[in-house]
N, C-alpha and C positions, 0 to 999 in steps of 0.2 A: 504494499500499500504506499503511494507516495505521500510527499509533505502535504500537497493541497488536497488530496483525496482524503486523508485524515482530517484535514480542517474542514473539508465541507461535510464530511460525515458527523463531526462534531456540530457543526452548525444545524444540520437537520435534526439531530437529537435535542437541541436547544429550543427549537422552534415549533416542535410537535405539541399539539394541544388538543382541546375537546373536538376539534374539526376532523380529528383523525376517525377512519372507519371503524366500525365495531369489529370484534375479533372474528366473527362468522364471515362477514363480508371480505374482510382483509385475507382471510384463508382461501375464499373462493377466488378472489383476485389474483393471488400469488400461484395458486394452482393453475388458473389461465395463462398466465405469464409463462409458466414452464411448458404449457402445451404450445405456445407460439414459438418458443425457442428454448431449448435445454439450457439451464444455468441462467436464464433472464430474470433478473430481480428488480425491485423498486426500491428506490432510495428514499421514498415518501408516498404515502397514500393519504389522501384528504378527501372528504366530501365537499360537494359543490352546491350552489343554489339550485341546480337541477336536480329535483327529486329522484334518488335512485342512481345517480351517476357521480363516479368518483375520479378525481384526478390522480392519475398515476405518474410520478416523476421517475423516469428511468434513468435519467442523468440531468446535469444542470441545463442542458439544452435540448433534451428531448422528452416530450410529454404527450401522453396518450389518456383518453377518457373511457371508463369502462364501466359496464352496468354492474350492480351489487353482486350479481350472480357469476360474473366473469364470462358470461356467454356472448355478450357483445361489447365491441370496443370501437373507437374511432379516433383519429388523429386530426390535428389542426386547432384553430383558435376557438375558444368558447366565448360567447358574448352574453351579456346581461342586458337587456333592453327594457328598463323599468320606467314607470311613470314618474318616480320621483327624481332619480338621477340621470336618466337618458341611457344611451348607449354606451356600454364599458365592455373593454376587452379584458377579460378577467385572465386570460392566459399571459398576456403582456405584464399584467400587474404581478403575477406570480414570477415571471422571468426577472422582473425588475427587483423583487424581494430577494431572489436567489443571488442576483449579481451583487446586491448590497451587502449581502451575507459574505460572499466570496471577498469582496474588496475589504470587508472589515478584517480579514486575516492578514492584510498588508499593512504595515506600519508606514507612516508619512516618511520615515527615514530610509524606507527600502524603495528607492527611485529617485528620480532627478526632479526636484521642485522648484519651479519657476513661479515666484509669488509677487503679487503687486506690492509696490512701495507704500500705497495706502491701503484703505480698508478692502478687506477680501469679502467680496459679495457672493462668490460662488467658487466651487472647486470641481475641476474635471480631471478624471484619470484618463490618460491618452496612452494606448499600447502604441509604440513608435518602434521604427527602424531607422538606420542611418542612411541605407542607399535607396529609400523610398522617395519618389518625387514629391508626393502630396504631403508627406512627413516634413520634407525639407520646406515646402511653401507654407505650411502651418508654422514652422518653427522661425521662418523669416518675419512672421507677424507676432511674434511672442511678446514684443513689447507692446503693441496695440492691444493684444488681449488682456495683458497684465494692467495696462492703463484703464480697461473697463471693468476692472475689479476681479477678474477671473484668475485663480490660480491654477497653474497647470502641474499635475503630478505625472510624470512619465513613467511608464514601465516599459521595459525591454520586450520587443516581439520581432526577432530577426526572422524574416518570412522564409529565408533559405534553411532555416533549422539549425539545431545544435551542432556546432563544430564548424559552421560555415564562416567565410571571411567576415561577413557582417555580424555573426556572433562574437567573433574574436574583437571586432573593432568596438562594439557597444560594451563589452566586458572591460576592455581596456579603457574606455571613457570612464567606467565605473571606478576602476583602480586609480585613476589620475588624482593628482593633488586637489585640482579644481575640476570636479565631476561636470558642472553645468558648462564651463568653458570647454571642456573636453568633448562633450557631446556635440556642442555647437560647432566646433573645429571639424569633427567627423563628418558632420552633415554636409558643411560647406566643401569639404574636400571631395566627397563622395558626389556632389553635385557638378563639381568642376572637372569631372573626368575620371573618377576612381576613388577607391577606399584608400583611407590613410595609409601611409607607409610607415608610420611611427611605430616604435617598438610596442610589443604586446605587453602591458604591465600585468603581472600575475597578482591575484589576491582572491580572498573568498568573495564572490559576488552572487548577486541574486538573479542573475540573467535567466539562467535555466528555469528557476522558480516562477519568474515573471512568464516566461514563455508556456510553461505547464499551466499556469492559471489562465492565460489567454486561450489556450486550446479548450480548457474546460468550460470556458464561456462561450465558446462556438466562434472565436475570432479567426479569421482566414486570411484578413488584409489589414493594411495599415494606411493612414492612421484610423484607430478605433476609438472613438471618444465615448466614455462612460459618464454619466451624471451623478450627482450625490443621490439622486432618487433611483439610480440604476438603470435609467434609460440609456439604450445603446444608440449612438450616433454614429453610423459607419461613414468613414470618409472625411474629407476635408470641407470645412466651412470657413469662409472669410471671417475675420474678427467680429465685424458688426452683425454678421448673420448668426454667428455663435452667440453672441450676446442676446439676440432677439430670440433664439431659441431657448436660451436659459431664463427668458422673460426679464432681462436686465434693460431693455430698450423697448 
């Protein structure tokens, strides 16, 4: 069991409450999962507002909905269309809750923090790579983003994978004396024609853990922006558009 898998399992145990399925329903649902695929298990089983239907969390990014007897199931988003609150995407709410829990396992010191000089109005977590064009473009606007009151907490997500040149460069940026300057320099050099040729500084770094966390959250590309509410914003947004998305403008 990996570090973040253990963290996620602990997170699930902490949030289980009265919304859990009754024991008979849970047994029927778990038996149904085994019929679907040998060894298939649920990390979480919760009731939903739809009578007789349970939300079955197979992984942080994989959800199905199943009848109490386990005979029927479907995948996709579940919506609640109520008179009082209107149309709500319940699946999205659950995904945001899971992302918040996963990000809570990461300390502010585990990453690169670019904070405003004045009041911080919002914090975003950005999974980033050094040789990603739109990551570089977003980083070019880091001052404008900070000036709008948005703190940027970078986590590493080298798209080429563990052991790649990009992995080595972002790990090197972590091990430098000035981490923020180092990741800025690495992105500039990559944008100007290639990865940095500076020596690889060896130290204990969290790049592998960041990458593992990103995969658990279903991230496949960068930049991937996650808000404090757990909302995923895939891709680049200009500073002003980002501020509007965060309801700051």
